[in-house]
N, C-alpha and C positions, 0 to 999 in steps of 0.2 A: 701382789696377793700370792702367797705361796700355795703350793699344790694342795696341802692339807686343808688350809682354810677354804680354798676354792671348792674342794670336794664336799666339805661339810656344808658350805653355803649353798651349793647347788642342790644338795639333798634337802635342805630346809626350804629352798625355793620350790622344789617339786612338791613337797608335802603341803606347803602353803597354797600353791597354785591349785592342787587337787581339791583342797578344802574350799577355796574360793569359788571354784567352778561348781562344786556341789551346792553351796549356799546360793549362788547366782541362779542355778537351774531350778532350785526350789522356789526362789523369789519370782522367777519368770513364770513358773507354773501358776502361782497365785495370781499374778497380774494378767496373764493371757488366757487362762482358763476360767478363773473366777470373776475377776473384775472387768476384763475386757474380752468377753467371748466374741469370736468373729461374728459380724464384720466390724465390731466397734473399735478394735485396735486400728483398723484401716480408716474408718470414718473419722476418728478423732485425732489420730496422730500423736496423742499425748504419750503413748508408750515409747515413742522414739527417744524422748528424754531419758526414760528409764533404761533403755538399752545402752545409751551413751554412758550414763552413770555406772551401770554394771560393767561395761567393757573397760572403762577407766579403772574401776574398783578392782576388777579381777587382775589387771595387768600391774597396776602400781603397787598394790599390797605385796605380792610376792617379790617384785623387784626391790622394794625397800628392805624386805627380809634378806634378800641375797646380798645387798650392799652392807647391811648392818651386822649380819650374822658372823660371829667369830668365836669359835670354841675356846679360844684363849682368854676371852673376857671373863671377869668374875660372874658367877651365876646371877647375882642380883642385878648387875648392869645389863646383862643379856636379856633377862626377864623383863626389865623395864623398857628396853629398846623394842622388843617384840610386842610387848603389851601396848605400847603407844602406837605401833603400826596397826595392830588389830583394832584399837579404839578408833583411830582415824578412818580406817576402812569400814568399820561398822557404822560410824556416823554418816559417811558418804552414802552407804547403801540405804540407811534409814531415811535420809533426806530424799533420795530418789523414790523410795516407796511412798513416802508421805506426799510428795508432789503428784505422783501418779494416782494415789488414793483420792486426793481432792479433785482431780480432773476426771475421775471415773464416770461412766454413764450411769445414771440412776433411773431415768425414765425414757421410754420411747412413746412420745406423745402424738396422738392424732390431732392435727390442727387444720380443720376445714377441708383441705384437699391434699394433705401430705402428712408424712410422719416427720417429727422433729426429735433429734436426740438431745436430751437435757442432761447436763453433767452436774455434779454436786457443786462445782465452782460457779455455775451459771446463776445460782440462786443466792440472793443477798441473805446472809445468816439471820438477819432480823425478820425476814419474811417467812421463814419455815413454820412459824406458829400459825400462819394463815392456811396451812395445808388442811383440806377437808378430811374429816375422820374416815370417810369411805374411800379415800385414795391411800393406798399402802405407803408407809414410810420407806425411804431409801434403805437398801441393805447392801451387803458386801458381795453378793453373788449375781452380778448382771442387773440390767434394768427391768423395772416393771413397765407394763403398758398402762397408759391412762389417756385421757382426752382433755381438750382445752375448750372452754366456752368462749367463743369469739363473738363479741357484740356486733349486731347488725345496725345499719344506719337508723333504723326506727327505734332502737333501744335507747333508754335514758342514759346509759353509761357509755355510749358509743364515742362521744367527744373526749371523754376521759381516757378511753382506750387509745384513741388516735394521738392524744397529747403525750401520753406516757411512751408510746411507741416512737414518736419523734424524738423524745429525750433518750432513747436507747433501751427502754425497759419494754421489751416485746411481751406480748400477752402470754406466750408459752412459758416465760420465766417468772410469772406471777402466780404463786400457789393459790391465791384467792380465786383464780379463774379455772383451776383444775376441777375436773369431774371424773367419775369412774369411767373406765373404758367402755363398759357395757351401756352406759347412758348415751353414748354417741353411736350406737349400733346402726340406727336408721340412716343417719347422715353419712356414716362411713360406707354403707352399702350403696347409697345414692351417688357418692362421689368416686368410689373406687372404679377403676377401669377394667375392661375385660381382657381375657387372654388374647383374643384376636387383635385388639388394639396394640398390645405389646409386641406380638409377632409382626404386625404391619410396620411398627416403628423399628424393631430390631429382629430381622429375619434370622440372624445367627443364634437367637435365643430359643428357637423352636425345638431344637434337639434336647436341650436341657429341660424344657417344659414338658416335652413328651416323656422324658425319663421319670419325672415326678409323677406323671399320670399313670405310667405303666407300673411303677412301684406302689401305687396306691397312696402316696403321700399327699397328693393334691390333684384330684380329678379335674380334667379340663373344664368341665361345666361349673365347677366351684371356684376356679382360679380367678382372683381379682388382684389388682396391684395399685400401688401408689408410690410416688417418688419419696425419697428419704433425704432429709437435709440435716446437716450439722453445721457448726461454726466454720469448719474447714472444708467440707465437701458437700456437693449436692448431686453427685453422679452415681447414686445407688437407687434401687427400687426394692420395695418389700412386697413379697407375694403373700396374699392373704386368702384364707379359706372363707368363702362367703357365708358358710353355715355357722362356723364357730367364731369367725373373725380372728382366729389365731394367726399370728405372723409365722409362716412356715419356713420361709427362706428369703435370703437377700441376694440380689444379683447386681454386679457392678455395671450398671447401665444408667445413662443420664435420662431419668424419667421426665425431666422438665423440657 
Protein backbone atom coordinates (compact mmCIF):
# COMPACT_ATOMS: atom_id res chain seq x y z
CA UNK A 1 0.00 0.00 0.00
CA UNK A 2 1.64 3.26 -1.06
CA UNK A 3 1.60 6.31 1.17
CA UNK A 4 -1.02 8.16 -0.87
CA UNK A 5 -3.48 5.30 -0.75
CA UNK A 6 -2.77 4.76 2.96
CA UNK A 7 -3.45 8.41 3.72
CA UNK A 8 -6.74 8.50 1.82
CA UNK A 9 -7.83 5.11 3.21
CA UNK A 10 -7.05 6.25 6.76
CA UNK A 11 -9.08 9.40 6.23
CA UNK A 12 -12.03 7.38 4.88
CA UNK A 13 -11.66 5.01 7.84
CA UNK A 14 -11.84 7.95 10.25
CA UNK A 15 -14.98 9.43 8.67
CA UNK A 16 -16.66 6.04 8.52
CA UNK A 17 -15.74 5.31 12.15
CA UNK A 18 -17.10 8.67 13.31
CA UNK A 19 -20.36 8.10 11.45
CA UNK A 20 -20.65 4.55 12.79
CA UNK A 21 -20.10 5.68 16.38
CA UNK A 22 -22.73 8.40 15.97
CA UNK A 23 -25.31 5.93 14.62
CA UNK A 24 -24.43 3.39 17.32
CA UNK A 25 -24.80 6.04 20.03
CA UNK A 26 -28.24 6.98 18.72
CA UNK A 27 -29.31 3.32 18.55
CA UNK A 28 -27.98 2.73 22.08
CA UNK A 29 -29.99 5.69 23.37
CA UNK A 30 -33.15 4.21 21.87
CA UNK A 31 -32.44 0.79 23.38
CA UNK A 32 -31.29 1.77 26.86
CA UNK A 33 -33.44 4.84 27.45
CA UNK A 34 -36.69 3.97 25.68
CA UNK A 35 -36.89 0.17 25.37
CA UNK A 36 -34.82 -0.97 28.36
CA UNK A 37 -34.92 1.73 31.03
CA UNK A 38 -32.98 0.65 34.09
CA UNK A 39 -33.03 -1.84 35.67
CA UNK A 40 -34.55 -3.80 32.79
CA UNK A 41 -31.32 -3.93 30.80
CA UNK A 42 -29.71 -5.64 33.81
CA UNK A 43 -32.74 -7.80 34.60
CA UNK A 44 -33.09 -9.21 31.10
CA UNK A 45 -29.59 -9.23 29.72
CA UNK A 46 -30.92 -9.09 26.15
CA UNK A 47 -29.16 -5.80 25.55
CA UNK A 48 -25.82 -7.61 25.74
CA UNK A 49 -26.47 -9.08 22.31
CA UNK A 50 -27.17 -5.61 20.99
CA UNK A 51 -23.91 -4.26 22.41
CA UNK A 52 -22.01 -7.14 20.83
CA UNK A 53 -23.63 -6.54 17.43
CA UNK A 54 -22.98 -2.80 17.67
CA UNK A 55 -19.35 -3.30 18.71
CA UNK A 56 -18.70 -5.63 15.78
CA UNK A 57 -20.63 -3.32 13.46
CA UNK A 58 -18.68 -0.22 14.48
CA UNK A 59 -15.30 -1.95 14.10
CA UNK A 60 -15.83 -4.07 10.98
CA UNK A 61 -17.52 -1.42 8.82
CA UNK A 62 -14.70 1.14 9.00
CA UNK A 63 -12.05 -1.61 8.69
CA UNK A 64 -13.62 -2.84 5.46
CA UNK A 65 -13.66 0.74 4.21
CA UNK A 66 -9.95 1.05 5.05
CA UNK A 67 -9.14 -2.14 3.15
CA UNK A 68 -11.26 -1.39 0.09
CA UNK A 69 -10.75 2.35 -0.27
CA UNK A 70 -8.43 3.29 -3.11
CA UNK A 71 -8.63 6.75 -4.72
CA UNK A 72 -7.24 5.25 -7.94
CA UNK A 73 -10.28 3.04 -8.43
CA UNK A 74 -12.92 4.18 -10.91
CA UNK A 75 -15.63 6.17 -9.13
CA UNK A 76 -18.28 3.59 -9.99
CA UNK A 77 -16.25 0.72 -8.56
CA UNK A 78 -15.39 2.66 -5.40
CA UNK A 79 -19.02 3.67 -4.89
CA UNK A 80 -20.12 0.06 -5.31
CA UNK A 81 -17.53 -1.19 -2.80
CA UNK A 82 -18.41 1.37 -0.15
CA UNK A 83 -22.12 0.96 -0.80
CA UNK A 84 -21.90 -2.78 -0.16
CA UNK A 85 -19.98 -2.16 3.07
CA UNK A 86 -22.65 0.29 4.24
CA UNK A 87 -25.41 -2.15 3.26
CA UNK A 88 -23.89 -5.03 5.22
CA UNK A 89 -23.24 -2.78 8.19
CA UNK A 90 -26.82 -1.44 8.19
CA UNK A 91 -28.25 -4.97 7.89
CA UNK A 92 -26.23 -6.12 10.92
CA UNK A 93 -27.37 -3.15 12.97
CA UNK A 94 -31.02 -3.63 12.00
CA UNK A 95 -30.77 -7.31 12.92
CA UNK A 96 -29.44 -6.39 16.34
CA UNK A 97 -32.17 -3.80 16.86
CA UNK A 98 -34.87 -6.22 15.73
CA UNK A 99 -33.63 -8.92 18.12
CA UNK A 100 -33.54 -6.53 21.06
CA UNK A 101 -36.95 -5.11 20.11
CA UNK A 102 -38.53 -8.57 20.30
CA UNK A 103 -36.92 -9.24 23.68
CA UNK A 104 -37.89 -5.85 25.17
CA UNK A 105 -39.88 -5.73 28.43
CA UNK A 106 -43.52 -4.89 27.84
CA UNK A 107 -45.09 -5.54 31.26
CA UNK A 108 -44.13 -5.55 34.92
CA UNK A 109 -46.73 -7.97 36.25
CA UNK A 110 -47.81 -8.39 39.86
CA UNK A 111 -48.17 -12.15 40.36
CA UNK A 112 -49.45 -13.19 43.78
CA UNK A 113 -46.35 -12.36 45.86
CA UNK A 114 -43.85 -10.93 43.38
CA UNK A 115 -43.35 -8.87 40.26
CA UNK A 116 -42.52 -10.65 37.01
CA UNK A 117 -40.96 -9.04 33.96
CA UNK A 118 -42.80 -10.04 30.79
CA UNK A 119 -41.09 -9.51 27.43
CA UNK A 120 -42.71 -9.34 24.03
CA UNK A 121 -41.03 -12.62 23.08
CA UNK A 122 -42.54 -14.38 26.11
CA UNK A 123 -46.03 -14.25 24.60
CA UNK A 124 -47.17 -16.60 21.86
CA UNK A 125 -48.20 -14.33 18.94
CA UNK A 126 -51.51 -16.18 18.65
CA UNK A 127 -52.35 -15.32 22.28
CA UNK A 128 -52.16 -11.54 21.99
CA UNK A 129 -55.80 -11.41 20.90
CA UNK A 130 -56.76 -12.67 24.38
CA UNK A 131 -55.41 -9.55 26.07
CA UNK A 132 -58.22 -7.82 28.01
CA UNK A 133 -59.21 -4.42 26.68
CA UNK A 134 -58.54 -2.80 30.07
CA UNK A 135 -54.90 -3.92 30.05
CA UNK A 136 -52.92 -1.48 27.88
CA UNK A 137 -51.22 -2.89 24.79
CA UNK A 138 -47.42 -3.08 24.68
CA UNK A 139 -45.64 -0.03 23.38
CA UNK A 140 -42.10 1.06 22.62
CA UNK A 141 -41.29 3.08 25.74
CA UNK A 142 -40.73 0.73 28.66
CA UNK A 143 -43.14 -1.68 30.33
CA UNK A 144 -46.67 -1.13 31.65
CA UNK A 145 -47.68 -2.41 35.07
CA UNK A 146 -50.47 -4.98 35.23
CA UNK A 147 -51.50 -7.93 37.38
CA UNK A 148 -52.17 -11.62 36.89
CA UNK A 149 -55.19 -13.59 38.07
CA UNK A 150 -53.77 -16.72 39.68
CA UNK A 151 -56.35 -19.47 40.20
CA UNK A 152 -56.67 -20.90 43.71
CA UNK A 153 -57.23 -24.61 44.53
CA UNK A 154 -60.96 -24.02 44.99
CA UNK A 155 -61.33 -22.38 41.54
CA UNK A 156 -62.79 -24.35 38.63
CA UNK A 157 -59.83 -23.56 36.36
CA UNK A 158 -57.13 -24.42 38.91
CA UNK A 159 -56.27 -27.81 37.38
CA UNK A 160 -56.05 -26.25 33.92
CA UNK A 161 -53.64 -23.66 35.26
CA UNK A 162 -51.46 -26.34 36.86
CA UNK A 163 -51.46 -28.46 33.70
CA UNK A 164 -50.43 -25.55 31.49
CA UNK A 165 -47.73 -24.50 33.96
CA UNK A 166 -46.30 -28.04 33.92
CA UNK A 167 -46.19 -27.81 30.12
CA UNK A 168 -44.18 -24.60 30.39
CA UNK A 169 -46.95 -22.02 29.86
CA UNK A 170 -46.84 -20.10 33.11
CA UNK A 171 -49.88 -18.08 34.06
CA UNK A 172 -48.04 -14.76 33.75
CA UNK A 173 -47.48 -15.44 30.05
CA UNK A 174 -51.19 -16.02 29.35
CA UNK A 175 -52.94 -12.79 28.31
CA UNK A 176 -56.34 -14.28 29.16
CA UNK A 177 -55.24 -14.21 32.84
CA UNK A 178 -54.16 -10.59 32.86
CA UNK A 179 -56.08 -7.98 34.81
CA UNK A 180 -55.54 -4.23 35.36
CA UNK A 181 -52.92 -3.37 37.96
CA UNK A 182 -55.46 -1.45 40.05
CA UNK A 183 -57.70 -4.53 40.27
CA UNK A 184 -55.05 -6.28 42.38
CA UNK A 185 -54.52 -3.36 44.77
CA UNK A 186 -55.86 -5.11 47.85
CA UNK A 187 -53.86 -8.30 47.26
CA UNK A 188 -50.70 -6.32 46.57
CA UNK A 189 -51.04 -4.35 49.81
CA UNK A 190 -51.58 -7.59 51.72
CA UNK A 191 -48.60 -9.38 50.20
CA UNK A 192 -46.11 -6.52 50.03
CA UNK A 193 -43.49 -6.46 52.79
CA UNK A 194 -42.53 -3.56 55.00
CA UNK A 195 -39.45 -1.38 55.14
CA UNK A 196 -38.41 -2.95 58.46
CA UNK A 197 -38.44 -6.39 56.87
CA UNK A 198 -36.16 -5.19 54.08
CA UNK A 199 -33.73 -3.53 56.50
CA UNK A 200 -33.69 -6.65 58.69
CA UNK A 201 -32.83 -8.74 55.63
CA UNK A 202 -30.39 -6.22 54.12
CA UNK A 203 -29.02 -3.74 56.70
CA UNK A 204 -26.81 -2.18 54.01
CA UNK A 205 -29.94 -0.91 52.23
CA UNK A 206 -30.99 1.34 55.11
CA UNK A 207 -29.00 4.36 53.97
CA UNK A 208 -30.52 4.29 50.48
CA UNK A 209 -34.00 3.90 51.93
CA UNK A 210 -33.38 6.81 54.29
CA UNK A 211 -32.33 8.95 51.32
CA UNK A 212 -35.61 8.18 49.58
CA UNK A 213 -37.49 9.23 52.70
CA UNK A 214 -35.51 12.43 53.21
CA UNK A 215 -36.01 13.46 49.59
CA UNK A 216 -39.73 12.83 49.92
CA UNK A 217 -39.72 10.27 47.10
CA UNK A 218 -41.00 7.48 49.33
CA UNK A 219 -41.77 8.14 53.02
CA UNK A 220 -40.75 5.28 55.33
CA UNK A 221 -44.31 4.59 56.48
CA UNK A 222 -45.48 4.10 52.89
CA UNK A 223 -42.56 1.99 51.69
CA UNK A 224 -43.42 -1.54 50.70
CA UNK A 225 -41.46 -4.01 48.59
CA UNK A 226 -41.71 -7.23 46.64
CA UNK A 227 -39.12 -9.39 44.87
CA UNK A 228 -38.75 -9.05 41.11
CA UNK A 229 -38.23 -12.02 38.81
CA UNK A 230 -37.33 -12.33 35.14
CA UNK A 231 -36.28 -15.31 33.05
CA UNK A 232 -32.62 -14.52 33.78
CA UNK A 233 -32.57 -12.98 37.25
CA UNK A 234 -34.42 -13.07 40.55
CA UNK A 235 -32.12 -10.92 42.68
CA UNK A 236 -33.92 -7.59 42.53
CA UNK A 237 -36.66 -5.97 44.61
CA UNK A 238 -39.19 -3.29 43.68
CA UNK A 239 -40.00 -0.51 46.14
CA UNK A 240 -43.69 0.36 46.06
CA UNK A 241 -45.64 3.33 47.44
CA UNK A 242 -48.40 1.75 49.55
CA UNK A 243 -50.76 4.64 48.76
CA UNK A 244 -50.49 4.89 44.98
CA UNK A 245 -48.96 1.42 44.43
CA UNK A 246 -46.51 3.05 42.02
CA UNK A 247 -43.17 1.28 41.65
CA UNK A 248 -40.77 3.99 42.78
CA UNK A 249 -37.37 2.29 42.61
CA UNK A 250 -35.57 -1.02 42.10
CA UNK A 251 -32.75 -2.31 44.28
CA UNK A 252 -30.31 -5.05 43.34
CA UNK A 253 -31.13 -7.30 46.30
CA UNK A 254 -32.29 -10.90 46.43
CA UNK A 255 -35.83 -10.53 47.77
CA UNK A 256 -36.44 -14.26 47.76
